[in-house]
KEKE-918413 format. One record per residue (C-alpha): residue in one letter; z negated, x, y negated. Coordinates in Angstrom, 1 decimal. Each point is the difference from the previous one (the first is absolute). Layout:
rest=A&c3=Z&c1=X&c2=Y .
...
end
This chain:
rest=M&c3=-95.2&c1=81.5&c2=-48.5 .
rest=S&c3=1.8&c1=2.1&c2=2.7 .
rest=T&c3=-1.1&c1=3.6&c2=0.4 .
rest=H&c3=3.3&c1=1.6&c2=-1.1 .
rest=K&c3=-0.4&c1=-1.6&c2=-3.4 .
rest=L&c3=-3.1&c1=2.1&c2=-0.6 .
rest=Q&c3=2.1&c1=3.2&c2=0.3 .
rest=P&c3=2.1&c1=1.5&c2=-2.9 .
rest=V&c3=3.6&c1=-1.1&c2=0.0 .
rest=R&c3=2.2&c1=2.5&c2=1.8 .
rest=G&c3=1.1&c1=2.7&c2=-2.4 .
rest=T&c3=-2.9&c1=-0.3&c2=-2.4 .
rest=K&c3=-3.2&c1=2.1&c2=-0.2 .
rest=D&c3=-3.5&c1=-0.4&c2=-1.4 .
rest=L&c3=-1.2&c1=2.9&c2=-2.2 .
rest=F&c3=-3.7&c1=0.8&c2=-0.2 .
rest=A&c3=-2.1&c1=2.4&c2=-2.1 .
rest=D&c3=1.2&c1=3.5&c2=1.1 .
rest=E&c3=3.7&c1=-1.0&c2=0.1 .
rest=I&c3=-0.3&c1=-1.9&c2=-3.3 .
rest=K&c3=-1.4&c1=3.2&c2=-1.6 .
rest=I&c3=3.1&c1=1.9&c2=1.1 .
rest=F&c3=2.3&c1=-2.8&c2=-1.0 .
rest=N&c3=-1.6&c1=-0.1&c2=-3.5 .
rest=H&c3=0.2&c1=3.8&c2=-0.3 .
rest=I&c3=3.7&c1=-0.1&c2=0.8 .
rest=V&c3=0.6&c1=-2.7&c2=-2.6 .
rest=A&c3=-2.1&c1=1.8&c2=-2.6 .
rest=T&c3=1.6&c1=3.3&c2=0.6 .
rest=A&c3=3.5&c1=-1.5&c2=-0.4 .
rest=K&c3=-1.0&c1=-1.9&c2=-3.1 .
rest=K&c3=-1.5&c1=3.1&c2=-1.6 .
rest=R&c3=3.1&c1=2.0&c2=0.6 .
rest=G&c3=2.2&c1=-2.9&c2=-1.2 .
rest=E&c3=-2.0&c1=-0.2&c2=-3.2 .
rest=N&c3=0.5&c1=3.7&c2=-0.4 .
rest=F&c3=3.8&c1=-0.6&c2=0.0 .
rest=G&c3=-0.2&c1=-3.0&c2=-2.4 .
rest=F&c3=0.0&c1=-2.9&c2=2.5 .
rest=E&c3=-1.8&c1=-3.3&c2=-0.8 .
rest=E&c3=-1.3&c1=-2.4&c2=2.6 .
rest=L&c3=1.8&c1=-3.2&c2=0.8 .
rest=Q&c3=-1.0&c1=-2.7&c2=2.5 .
rest=T&c3=2.4&c1=-2.7&c2=1.3 .
rest=P&c3=-0.5&c1=-3.0&c2=2.3 .
rest=I&c3=0.2&c1=0.6&c2=3.7 .
rest=F&c3=2.7&c1=-2.7&c2=0.4 .
rest=E&c3=3.1&c1=-0.8&c2=-2.0 .
rest=F&c3=2.9&c1=-2.4&c2=0.3 .
rest=S&c3=2.0&c1=1.2&c2=3.0 .
rest=E&c3=3.1&c1=0.6&c2=-2.1 .
rest=V&c3=-1.8&c1=2.8&c2=-1.9 .
rest=F&c3=0.0&c1=2.1&c2=3.2 .
rest=E&c3=3.2&c1=-1.3&c2=1.7 .
rest=R&c3=2.3&c1=0.7&c2=-3.0 .
rest=N&c3=-1.3&c1=3.5&c2=-0.4 .
rest=L&c3=-1.0&c1=1.5&c2=3.3 .
rest=G&c3=3.3&c1=-1.0&c2=1.7 .
rest=E&c3=0.3&c1=-2.7&c2=2.6 .
rest=A&c3=1.2&c1=2.6&c2=2.6 .
rest=S&c3=-3.1&c1=2.1&c2=-0.4 .
rest=D&c3=-2.5&c1=-0.2&c2=2.9 .
rest=I&c3=-2.7&c1=-1.1&c2=-2.4 .
rest=I&c3=1.8&c1=-3.2&c2=-1.0 .
rest=S&c3=1.7&c1=-0.7&c2=3.2 .
rest=K&c3=-3.0&c1=0.5&c2=2.3 .
rest=E&c3=-3.3&c1=0.8&c2=-1.7 .
rest=V&c3=-0.8&c1=-2.3&c2=-2.9 .
rest=Y&c3=-2.6&c1=-2.7&c2=0.1 .
rest=K&c3=1.9&c1=-2.9&c2=-1.6 .
rest=F&c3=-1.4&c1=-3.5&c2=-0.3 .
rest=P&c3=0.5&c1=-3.3&c2=-2.0 .
rest=D&c3=-2.8&c1=-1.1&c2=-2.3 .
rest=R&c3=-1.0&c1=-3.6&c2=-0.6 .
rest=G&c3=2.1&c1=-0.1&c2=-3.1 .
rest=G&c3=3.2&c1=0.6&c2=1.9 .
rest=N&c3=0.3&c1=3.7&c2=-1.1 .
rest=T&c3=0.8&c1=2.7&c2=2.5 .
rest=L&c3=-2.4&c1=2.9&c2=-0.4 .
rest=T&c3=-0.2&c1=3.5&c2=1.5 .
rest=L&c3=-3.1&c1=2.2&c2=0.4 .
rest=R&c3=1.0&c1=3.3&c2=-1.6 .
rest=P&c3=1.6&c1=2.4&c2=2.4 .
rest=E&c3=0.2&c1=2.8&c2=-2.7 .
rest=F&c3=-1.0&c1=0.4&c2=-3.6 .
rest=T&c3=3.1&c1=0.8&c2=-2.0 .
rest=A&c3=1.8&c1=-3.3&c2=-0.1 .
rest=G&c3=-3.2&c1=-1.8&c2=-1.1 .
rest=V&c3=-0.7&c1=2.6&c2=-2.6 .
rest=V&c3=3.5&c1=-0.4&c2=-1.5 .
rest=R&c3=-0.5&c1=-3.8&c2=0.0 .
rest=A&c3=-3.3&c1=0.4&c2=-1.8 .
rest=L&c3=1.4&c1=2.3&c2=-2.7 .
rest=I&c3=2.9&c1=-2.4&c2=-0.6 .
rest=S&c3=-2.2&c1=-3.1&c2=-0.1 .
rest=N&c3=-2.4&c1=1.6&c2=-2.5 .
rest=G&c3=2.6&c1=1.6&c2=-2.2 .
rest=E&c3=-1.3&c1=3.5&c2=0.7 .
rest=L&c3=3.6&c1=1.4&c2=0.3 .
rest=Q&c3=0.6&c1=-1.2&c2=-3.6 .
rest=Q&c3=-2.5&c1=2.6&c2=-1.1 .
rest=V&c3=0.5&c1=3.7&c2=-0.7 .
rest=L&c3=1.1&c1=1.8&c2=3.2 .
rest=P&c3=-0.7&c1=1.9&c2=2.2 .
rest=K&c3=-2.9&c1=-1.8&c2=1.5 .
rest=K&c3=-2.1&c1=1.1&c2=3.0 .
rest=F&c3=-2.1&c1=-2.2&c2=2.2 .
rest=F&c3=-2.4&c1=0.5&c2=2.9 .
rest=S&c3=-1.0&c1=-2.7&c2=2.5 .
rest=Y&c3=-1.8&c1=-0.3&c2=3.3 .
rest=G&c3=-0.8&c1=-2.8&c2=2.4 .
rest=P&c3=0.9&c1=-1.7&c2=3.3 .
rest=I&c3=3.5&c1=-0.1&c2=1.4 .
rest=F&c3=1.1&c1=-2.4&c2=2.8 .
rest=R&c3=2.7&c1=0.7&c2=2.7 .
rest=Y&c3=0.4&c1=-1.6&c2=3.4 .
rest=D&c3=0.4&c1=3.3&c2=1.9 .
rest=R&c3=-1.1&c1=1.2&c2=3.4 .
rest=P&c3=-3.6&c1=1.2&c2=-0.6 .
rest=Q&c3=-0.8&c1=3.6&c2=1.0 .
rest=K&c3=-2.0&c1=2.9&c2=-1.3 .
rest=G&c3=0.8&c1=0.3&c2=-3.7 .
rest=R&c3=2.0&c1=-3.2&c2=-0.1 .
rest=Q&c3=-1.6&c1=-3.4&c2=-0.6 .
rest=R&c3=1.3&c1=-3.4&c2=-1.0 .
rest=Q&c3=-2.3&c1=0.0&c2=-3.0 .
rest=F&c3=-0.4&c1=3.4&c2=-1.5 .
rest=H&c3=-0.5&c1=1.5&c2=-3.5 .
rest=Q&c3=2.0&c1=2.2&c2=-2.3 .
rest=I&c3=-0.3&c1=2.0&c2=-3.2 .
rest=N&c3=3.1&c1=-0.5&c2=-2.1 .
rest=F&c3=1.5&c1=1.8&c2=-3.0 .
rest=E&c3=3.0&c1=-1.1&c2=-2.1 .
rest=V&c3=1.8&c1=1.5&c2=-3.0 .
rest=F&c3=2.4&c1=-2.2&c2=-2.0 .
rest=G&c3=2.5&c1=1.1&c2=-2.7 .
rest=E&c3=0.6&c1=3.6&c2=1.0 .
rest=E&c3=3.2&c1=1.2&c2=1.8 .
rest=N&c3=-0.2&c1=3.7&c2=-0.4 .
rest=F&c3=-0.5&c1=2.0&c2=3.2 .
rest=F&c3=-3.2&c1=1.5&c2=-1.6 .
rest=C&c3=-1.6&c1=-3.4&c2=0.6 .
rest=D&c3=0.8&c1=0.3&c2=3.7 .
rest=V&c3=-1.6&c1=3.4&c2=0.2 .
rest=E&c3=-3.0&c1=-1.1&c2=-2.1 .
rest=A&c3=-0.7&c1=-2.9&c2=2.3 .
rest=I&c3=0.4&c1=2.1&c2=3.2 .
rest=T&c3=-2.3&c1=2.6&c2=-1.6 .
rest=L&c3=-2.6&c1=-2.8&c2=-0.6 .
rest=A&c3=0.3&c1=-1.1&c2=3.6 .
rest=T&c3=-0.5&c1=3.6&c2=1.2 .
rest=L&c3=-3.1&c1=0.4&c2=-2.1 .
rest=I&c3=-1.5&c1=-3.2&c2=1.3 .
rest=L&c3=0.5&c1=1.2&c2=3.6 .
rest=K&c3=-1.4&c1=3.4&c2=-0.9 .
rest=D&c3=-3.1&c1=-1.5&c2=-1.7 .
rest=L&c3=-0.6&c1=-2.0&c2=3.3 .
rest=G&c3=0.4&c1=3.1&c2=2.1 .
rest=V&c3=3.0&c1=-1.3&c2=2.0 .
rest=L&c3=3.0&c1=1.7&c2=-1.6 .
rest=E&c3=0.1&c1=2.7&c2=2.6 .
rest=K&c3=0.2&c1=-2.6&c2=2.7 .
rest=T&c3=3.2&c1=-1.4&c2=-1.4 .
rest=T&c3=3.6&c1=1.1&c2=-0.7 .
rest=L&c3=1.9&c1=-1.1&c2=-3.1 .
rest=E&c3=3.5&c1=-1.2&c2=1.0 .
rest=I&c3=2.5&c1=-0.9&c2=-2.7 .
rest=N&c3=3.5&c1=-1.3&c2=-0.3 .
rest=S&c3=2.4&c1=-1.5&c2=-2.5 .
rest=L&c3=2.0&c1=-3.1&c2=0.4 .
rest=G&c3=2.3&c1=1.1&c2=-2.7 .
rest=C&c3=1.6&c1=-2.3&c2=-2.5 .
rest=A&c3=1.3&c1=-3.6&c2=0.5 .
rest=Q&c3=3.4&c1=1.3&c2=1.1 .
rest=T&c3=-1.6&c1=2.4&c2=2.4 .
rest=K&c3=-1.7&c1=-2.9&c2=1.8 .
rest=I&c3=3.2&c1=-2.0&c2=0.2 .
rest=N&c3=2.0&c1=2.8&c2=1.5 .
rest=Y&c3=-2.8&c1=1.1&c2=2.3 .
rest=E&c3=-0.6&c1=-3.5&c2=1.3 .
rest=S&c3=3.8&c1=-0.3&c2=0.7 .
rest=A&c3=-0.1&c1=3.3&c2=2.0 .
rest=L&c3=-3.0&c1=-1.0&c2=1.9 .
rest=R&c3=1.5&c1=-3.4&c2=0.9 .
rest=E&c3=3.2&c1=1.7&c2=1.2 .
rest=Y&c3=-2.0&c1=2.5&c2=2.1 .
rest=F&c3=-2.5&c1=-2.4&c2=1.6 .
rest=T&c3=2.6&c1=-2.6&c2=0.7 .
rest=K&c3=1.4&c1=2.3&c2=2.6 .
rest=F&c3=-3.3&c1=-0.1&c2=1.8 .
rest=K&c3=-1.0&c1=-3.5&c2=-0.8 .
rest=N&c3=-0.8&c1=-0.9&c2=3.6 .
rest=E&c3=-2.3&c1=3.0&c2=0.3 .
rest=L&c3=-2.1&c1=-1.0&c2=-3.0 .
rest=S&c3=-3.3&c1=-1.9&c2=0.3 .
rest=A&c3=0.2&c1=-3.7&c2=-0.6 .
rest=D&c3=-1.6&c1=0.4&c2=-3.5 .
rest=S&c3=2.4&c1=2.7&c2=-1.0 .
rest=Q&c3=3.0&c1=-2.0&c2=1.1 .
rest=I&c3=-1.2&c1=-2.6&c2=-2.6 .
rest=R&c3=-0.6&c1=2.9&c2=-2.6 .
rest=L&c3=3.5&c1=1.2&c2=0.6 .
rest=E&c3=1.4&c1=-3.2&c2=-1.5 .
rest=K&c3=-2.6&c1=-0.5&c2=-2.8 .
rest=N&c3=-1.1&c1=3.5&c2=-1.0 .
rest=P&c3=1.0&c1=3.0&c2=2.1 .
rest=L&c3=-2.4&c1=2.2&c2=-2.0 .
rest=R&c3=-2.8&c1=-1.7&c2=1.8 .
rest=I&c3=1.1&c1=1.5&c2=3.3 .
rest=L&c3=-1.1&c1=3.4&c2=-1.3 .
rest=D&c3=-3.5&c1=-1.5&c2=-0.1 .
rest=S&c3=0.0&c1=-1.1&c2=3.6 .
rest=K&c3=-2.7&c1=1.2&c2=2.4 .
rest=E&c3=2.0&c1=-1.1&c2=3.1 .
rest=A&c3=0.9&c1=2.9&c2=2.4 .
rest=Q&c3=3.6&c1=-1.1&c2=0.5 .
rest=D&c3=0.5&c1=-0.2&c2=-3.8 .
rest=I&c3=-1.6&c1=3.4&c2=-0.6 .
rest=E&c3=2.3&c1=1.6&c2=2.5 .
rest=L&c3=3.1&c1=-1.3&c2=-1.9 .
rest=L&c3=-1.4&c1=1.2&c2=-3.3 .
rest=A&c3=0.6&c1=3.7&c2=1.0 .
rest=D&c3=3.7&c1=-0.2&c2=-0.7 .
rest=A&c3=-0.1&c1=-2.6&c2=-2.8 .
rest=P&c3=1.5&c1=0.8&c2=-3.4 .
rest=K&c3=-2.4&c1=1.7&c2=-2.4 .
rest=I&c3=-0.6&c1=-1.6&c2=-3.4 .
rest=S&c3=0.2&c1=3.4&c2=-1.8 .
rest=D&c3=3.8&c1=0.0&c2=0.8 .
rest=F&c3=0.4&c1=-3.1&c2=-2.3 .
rest=Y&c3=-2.0&c1=1.2&c2=-3.1 .
rest=S&c3=1.8&c1=-0.1&c2=-3.3 .
rest=D&c3=-0.3&c1=3.2&c2=-2.1 .
rest=E&c3=-2.6&c1=-1.7&c2=-2.2 .
rest=A&c3=-2.0&c1=-1.2&c2=3.0 .
rest=K&c3=0.1&c1=3.4&c2=1.6 .
rest=S&c3=-1.0&c1=1.7&c2=-3.2 .
rest=R&c3=-2.9&c1=-2.4&c2=-0.5 .
rest=F&c3=-1.4&c1=0.5&c2=3.5 .
rest=D&c3=0.4&c1=3.8&c2=-0.2 .
rest=S&c3=-1.9&c1=-0.1&c2=-3.3 .
rest=T&c3=-2.8&c1=-2.1&c2=1.5 .
rest=L&c3=-0.3&c1=2.4&c2=3.0 .
rest=N&c3=0.0&c1=3.1&c2=-2.3 .
rest=L&c3=-2.7&c1=-1.4&c2=-2.2 .
rest=L&c3=-2.2&c1=-0.9&c2=3.0 .
rest=T&c3=0.4&c1=3.6&c2=1.2 .
rest=K&c3=-0.8&c1=1.4&c2=-3.5 .
rest=F&c3=-3.3&c1=-1.9&c2=0.0 .
rest=N&c3=-0.8&c1=1.0&c2=3.6 .
rest=V&c3=0.3&c1=-3.4&c2=1.5 .
rest=K&c3=1.0&c1=0.7&c2=3.6 .
rest=H&c3=2.7&c1=-2.3&c2=1.4 .
rest=Q&c3=2.9&c1=-0.3&c2=2.4 .
rest=V&c3=3.2&c1=-2.0&c2=-0.2 .
rest=N&c3=0.5&c1=-2.7&c2=2.6 .
rest=Q&c3=3.4&c1=-1.6&c2=-0.4 .
rest=R&c3=-0.9&c1=-2.8&c2=2.4 .
rest=L&c3=-2.8&c1=-1.2&c2=-2.3 .
rest=V&c3=1.0&c1=-3.3&c2=-1.7 .
rest=R&c3=-3.3&c1=-1.9&c2=-0.1 .
rest=G&c3=-0.3&c1=-3.5&c2=1.2 .
rest=L&c3=0.7&c1=-2.0&c2=-3.1 .
rest=D&c3=3.5&c1=-0.8&c2=-1.5 .
rest=Y&c3=-1.0&c1=0.5&c2=-3.6 .
rest=Y&c3=-0.2&c1=3.8&c2=0.1 .
rest=T&c3=2.5&c1=2.1&c2=-1.9 .
rest=S&c3=0.3&c1=3.8&c2=-0.4 .
rest=T&c3=-3.2&c1=1.9&c2=0.9 .
rest=V&c3=-2.0&c1=-1.2&c2=3.0 .
rest=F&c3=-2.9&c1=1.9&c2=1.6 .
rest=E&c3=-2.9&c1=-0.3&c2=2.4 .
rest=F&c3=-3.0&c1=2.1&c2=1.1 .
rest=A&c3=0.1&c1=-0.2&c2=3.8 .
rest=M&c3=-3.0&c1=0.8&c2=2.2 .
rest=N&c3=0.8&c1=3.2&c2=1.7 .
rest=F&c3=-1.8&c1=-0.5&c2=3.3 .
rest=E&c3=0.9&c1=-1.8&c2=3.1 .
rest=G&c3=-1.2&c1=-3.6&c2=0.7 .
rest=A&c3=-0.2&c1=-1.0&c2=-3.7 .
rest=Q&c3=1.8&c1=-2.7&c2=-1.9 .
rest=N&c3=2.6&c1=1.9&c2=-1.9 .
rest=A&c3=-0.2&c1=-0.6&c2=-3.8 .
rest=V&c3=-3.4&c1=0.1&c2=-1.8 .
rest=L&c3=1.5&c1=-0.1&c2=-3.5 .
rest=A&c3=3.6&c1=-0.8&c2=-1.0 .
rest=G&c3=2.2&c1=-1.2&c2=-2.8 .
rest=G&c3=3.0&c1=0.7&c2=-2.2 .
rest=R&c3=2.2&c1=-1.2&c2=-2.8 .
rest=Y&c3=1.1&c1=-3.6&c2=-0.5 .
rest=D&c3=2.1&c1=-0.2&c2=-3.1 .
rest=N&c3=1.6&c1=-3.4&c2=0.7 .
rest=L&c3=-3.1&c1=-2.0&c2=1.0 .
rest=V&c3=-1.0&c1=-1.3&c2=-3.4 .
rest=E&c3=3.6&c1=-1.0&c2=-0.7 .
rest=K&c3=0.0&c1=-2.2&c2=3.1 .
rest=M&c3=-2.9&c1=-2.0&c2=-1.3 .
rest=S&c3=0.9&c1=0.0&c2=-3.7 .
rest=D&c3=2.8&c1=0.7&c2=-2.5 .
rest=K&c3=-1.3&c1=3.5&c2=-0.7 .
rest=K&c3=1.0&c1=3.2&c2=1.8 .
rest=I&c3=-3.2&c1=2.2&c2=0.0 .
rest=P&c3=-0.2&c1=3.0&c2=2.2 .
rest=A&c3=-3.1&c1=0.4&c2=2.2 .
rest=F&c3=-1.7&c1=2.3&c2=2.4 .
rest=G&c3=-3.1&c1=-0.5&c2=2.2 .
rest=F&c3=-1.9&c1=0.6&c2=3.2 .
rest=A&c3=-2.7&c1=-1.5&c2=2.2 .
rest=A&c3=-2.4&c1=1.4&c2=2.6 .
rest=G&c3=-1.8&c1=-1.8&c2=2.8 .
rest=I&c3=-3.8&c1=0.2&c2=-0.5 .
rest=E&c3=-0.8&c1=-0.4&c2=3.7 .
rest=R&c3=2.4&c1=2.8&c2=0.9 .
rest=L&c3=-1.6&c1=2.2&c2=-2.6 .
rest=M&c3=-3.4&c1=-0.9&c2=1.5 .
rest=L&c3=1.3&c1=1.2&c2=3.4 .
rest=L&c3=1.1&c1=3.3&c2=-1.5 .
rest=A&c3=-2.9&c1=0.6&c2=-2.4 .
rest=K&c3=-3.0&c1=1.7&c2=1.6 .
rest=L&c3=-2.2&c1=-0.7&c2=-3.0 .
rest=D&c3=-3.5&c1=1.3&c2=-0.1 .
rest=L&c3=-1.3&c1=-2.4&c2=-2.6 .
rest=P&c3=-3.6&c1=0.3&c2=-1.1 .
rest=K&c3=-2.2&c1=-2.5&c2=1.8 .
rest=T&c3=-2.3&c1=-2.1&c2=-2.2 .
rest=R&c3=-3.6&c1=0.2&c2=1.1 .
rest=P&c3=-1.8&c1=-3.0&c2=-1.5 .
rest=I&c3=-3.6&c1=0.3&c2=-1.3 .
rest=A&c3=-2.2&c1=-2.4&c2=2.0 .
rest=V&c3=-2.6&c1=-1.9&c2=-1.9 .
rest=N&c3=-2.6&c1=-1.3&c2=2.5 .
rest=Y&c3=-3.2&c1=-2.1&c2=-0.4 .
rest=I&c3=-2.9&c1=0.1&c2=2.4 .
rest=S&c3=-1.0&c1=-3.7&c2=-0.4 .
rest=E&c3=1.3&c1=-3.1&c2=-1.7 .
rest=N&c3=-2.5&c1=0.6&c2=-2.8 .
rest=E&c3=2.1&c1=3.0&c2=-1.2 .
rest=K&c3=3.4&c1=-1.7&c2=0.5 .
rest=V&c3=0.5&c1=-1.0&c2=-3.7 .
rest=Y&c3=-1.1&c1=3.4&c2=-1.2 .
rest=A&c3=2.3&c1=1.7&c2=2.4 .
rest=F&c3=2.9&c1=-2.2&c2=-1.1 .
rest=E&c3=-0.6&c1=0.9&c2=-3.6 .
rest=I&c3=0.2&c1=3.7&c2=0.8 .
rest=A&c3=3.1&c1=-0.5&c2=2.1 .
rest=Q&c3=1.7&c1=-1.7&c2=-2.9 .
rest=R&c3=-1.1&c1=2.7&c2=-2.4 .
rest=L&c3=1.5&c1=2.7&c2=2.2 .
rest=R&c3=3.3&c1=-2.0&c2=0.4 .
rest=K&c3=0.2&c1=-0.3&c2=-3.8 .
rest=S&c3=-0.3&c1=3.8&c2=-0.2 .
rest=G&c3=3.0&c1=0.4&c2=2.4 .
rest=F&c3=-1.7&c1=0.5&c2=3.4 .
rest=V&c3=1.3&c1=-1.7&c2=3.1 .
rest=V&c3=-3.1&c1=-1.9&c2=1.2 .
rest=E&c3=-0.7&c1=-1.8&c2=3.3 .
rest=F&c3=-2.7&c1=-2.7&c2=-0.3 .
rest=V&c3=-0.8&c1=-2.0&c2=3.1 .
rest=C&c3=-0.8&c1=-3.6&c2=-0.9 .
rest=S&c3=-1.9&c1=-0.8&c2=3.1 .
rest=G&c3=-1.6&c1=1.8&c2=2.9 .
rest=N&c3=-3.2&c1=2.0&c2=0.5 .
rest=F&c3=-0.5&c1=3.6&c2=-1.2 .
rest=K&c3=0.9&c1=1.5&c2=3.4 .
rest=K&c3=3.4&c1=-1.8&c2=0.0 .
rest=Q&c3=0.6&c1=1.1&c2=-3.6 .
rest=M&c3=-0.5&c1=3.6&c2=1.0 .
rest=K&c3=2.2&c1=-0.4&c2=3.0 .
rest=R&c3=2.8&c1=-1.4&c2=-2.3 .
rest=A&c3=-0.4&c1=3.0&c2=-2.3 .
rest=S&c3=0.5&c1=2.4&c2=2.9 .
rest=Q&c3=3.0&c1=-1.9&c2=1.2 .
rest=N&c3=1.5&c1=0.1&c2=-3.5 .
rest=D&c3=-0.5&c1=3.8&c2=-0.2 .
rest=S&c3=-2.2&c1=-0.3&c2=-3.1 .
rest=R&c3=-1.3&c1=3.3&c2=-1.2 .
rest=F&c3=-2.7&c1=-1.6&c2=-2.2 .
rest=V&c3=-2.3&c1=-2.9&c2=0.7 .
rest=V&c3=-2.0&c1=-1.4&c2=-2.9 .
rest=I&c3=-3.1&c1=-1.4&c2=1.7 .
rest=L&c3=-2.1&c1=-2.6&c2=-1.9 .
rest=G&c3=-3.4&c1=-1.2&c2=1.2 .
rest=E&c3=-3.2&c1=-1.4&c2=-1.5 .
rest=E&c3=-1.1&c1=3.4&c2=-1.3 .
rest=E&c3=3.4&c1=0.8&c2=-1.5 .
rest=M&c3=0.2&c1=-3.3&c2=-1.8 .
rest=K&c3=-3.6&c1=0.3&c2=-1.3 .
rest=N&c3=0.7&c1=3.5&c2=-1.4 .
rest=N&c3=3.5&c1=-0.9&c2=-1.3 .
rest=E&c3=1.6&c1=2.6&c2=2.1 .
rest=A&c3=2.1&c1=0.5&c2=3.2 .
rest=S&c3=-0.1&c1=2.2&c2=3.0 .
rest=V&c3=3.4&c1=1.7&c2=0.6 .
rest=K&c3=0.7&c1=1.2&c2=3.5 .
rest=D&c3=2.7&c1=2.6&c2=0.5 .
rest=F&c3=1.4&c1=-0.4&c2=3.5 .
rest=D&c3=1.9&c1=3.3&c2=-0.1 .
rest=N&c3=-3.2&c1=2.1&c2=-0.2 .
rest=S&c3=-2.6&c1=-2.5&c2=1.0 .
rest=S&c3=-1.9&c1=0.4&c2=-3.4 .
rest=E&c3=-1.6&c1=-2.8&c2=-1.9 .
rest=Q&c3=-0.9&c1=0.0&c2=-3.7 .
rest=K&c3=-1.8&c1=-2.5&c2=-2.3 .
rest=V&c3=2.0&c1=-0.7&c2=-3.2 .
rest=K&c3=-0.9&c1=-2.0&c2=-3.0 .
rest=R&c3=2.2&c1=-3.1&c2=-0.5 .
rest=E&c3=1.3&c1=1.2&c2=-3.4 .
rest=L&c3=0.9&c1=3.4&c2=1.5 .
rest=L&c3=1.7&c1=-1.3&c2=3.1 .
rest=V&c3=3.6&c1=0.0&c2=-1.3 .
rest=A&c3=-0.3&c1=3.5&c2=-1.4 .
rest=Y&c3=-1.6&c1=1.2&c2=3.3 .
rest=L&c3=2.8&c1=-1.3&c2=2.2 .
rest=E&c3=2.7&c1=1.2&c2=-2.4 .
rest=G&c3=-1.5&c1=3.5&c2=0.3 .
rest=K&c3=0.2&c1=-0.3&c2=3.8 .
rest=T&c3=3.5&c1=-1.4&c2=0.4 .
end
């Protein structure tokens, strides 16, 4: 086996104990808040038939055209590792008849996402997201409620002040048609000055040019038409009502008329929480409304709203001071006391303590291991302790040592921790 095969694949990362604790804390925090808002957990497969994503994300989107992991299986099917949650969630709801039930329905998911992108800080080829979806509610209060949920999750994690909420509206269907026409007319005059990708976008979906990160495209955006000039009265009223309600509930935000998000299925409200410091990948949490997506996959028109957040990006932002677990070490002086020590270790575990029991090694090595693990208490068991049905408990924090009867050991340690 060549050496490079022993390294992780480029764009992937191994997570160990301390990072896993932060990862799990983020998921648990999001899940708890979601349950507070009536969301139920849903898990979908990490791969789907490619059509599920291609039909719904838009073939002109960067995700579909450049970033998906797509492969044939042995049965002749073409499959894609999920590059985002929403399309797969919609497929799951349709497949399982969930949208035939009483609406609205709210779902929370989390898990790995796969995109063939250029790896850098905060951007991997396999990463993880938390994801929230609401189906069957079209009122703008739903948009505000979901954005409020997102705000509270970021606040709970201590990262809200490190982000800026940017929001926009894509208007109604006619707004998009008229705006795309105006963008096409404007950018056609500068076609040769556009990046190669945006020249393709100009033909397929000129809205995607607004999402470009290329310098020559950004320069041309300064004088491009603004979508607000194409709102219908109804679309303008809805967006104004959304902004007013956010203000009423003290959700700080700013309008960004260039914000369109990277997926073709969005309609009306779109938003993102952008990291507000230099050198960071921009969006940490983003989403919006997609009222036509379910209809693309079924014969039902069901409005929907949702958002997702990158867990790894949240880990970069969150300076979490999580309590560190200090295991209780159960050590034996000789092999004669090993079974007795193991019985005590099991009893302590049954009572809820985190216990480190070294299966081999002399007493000196066991004590060294306890120190390395930052154990506060070491339960020491020798010939005398076993004979008297007791244990010696050493407290590393104050260097004290106490003899404790076996039947009182749990209560003693509970009183000390």
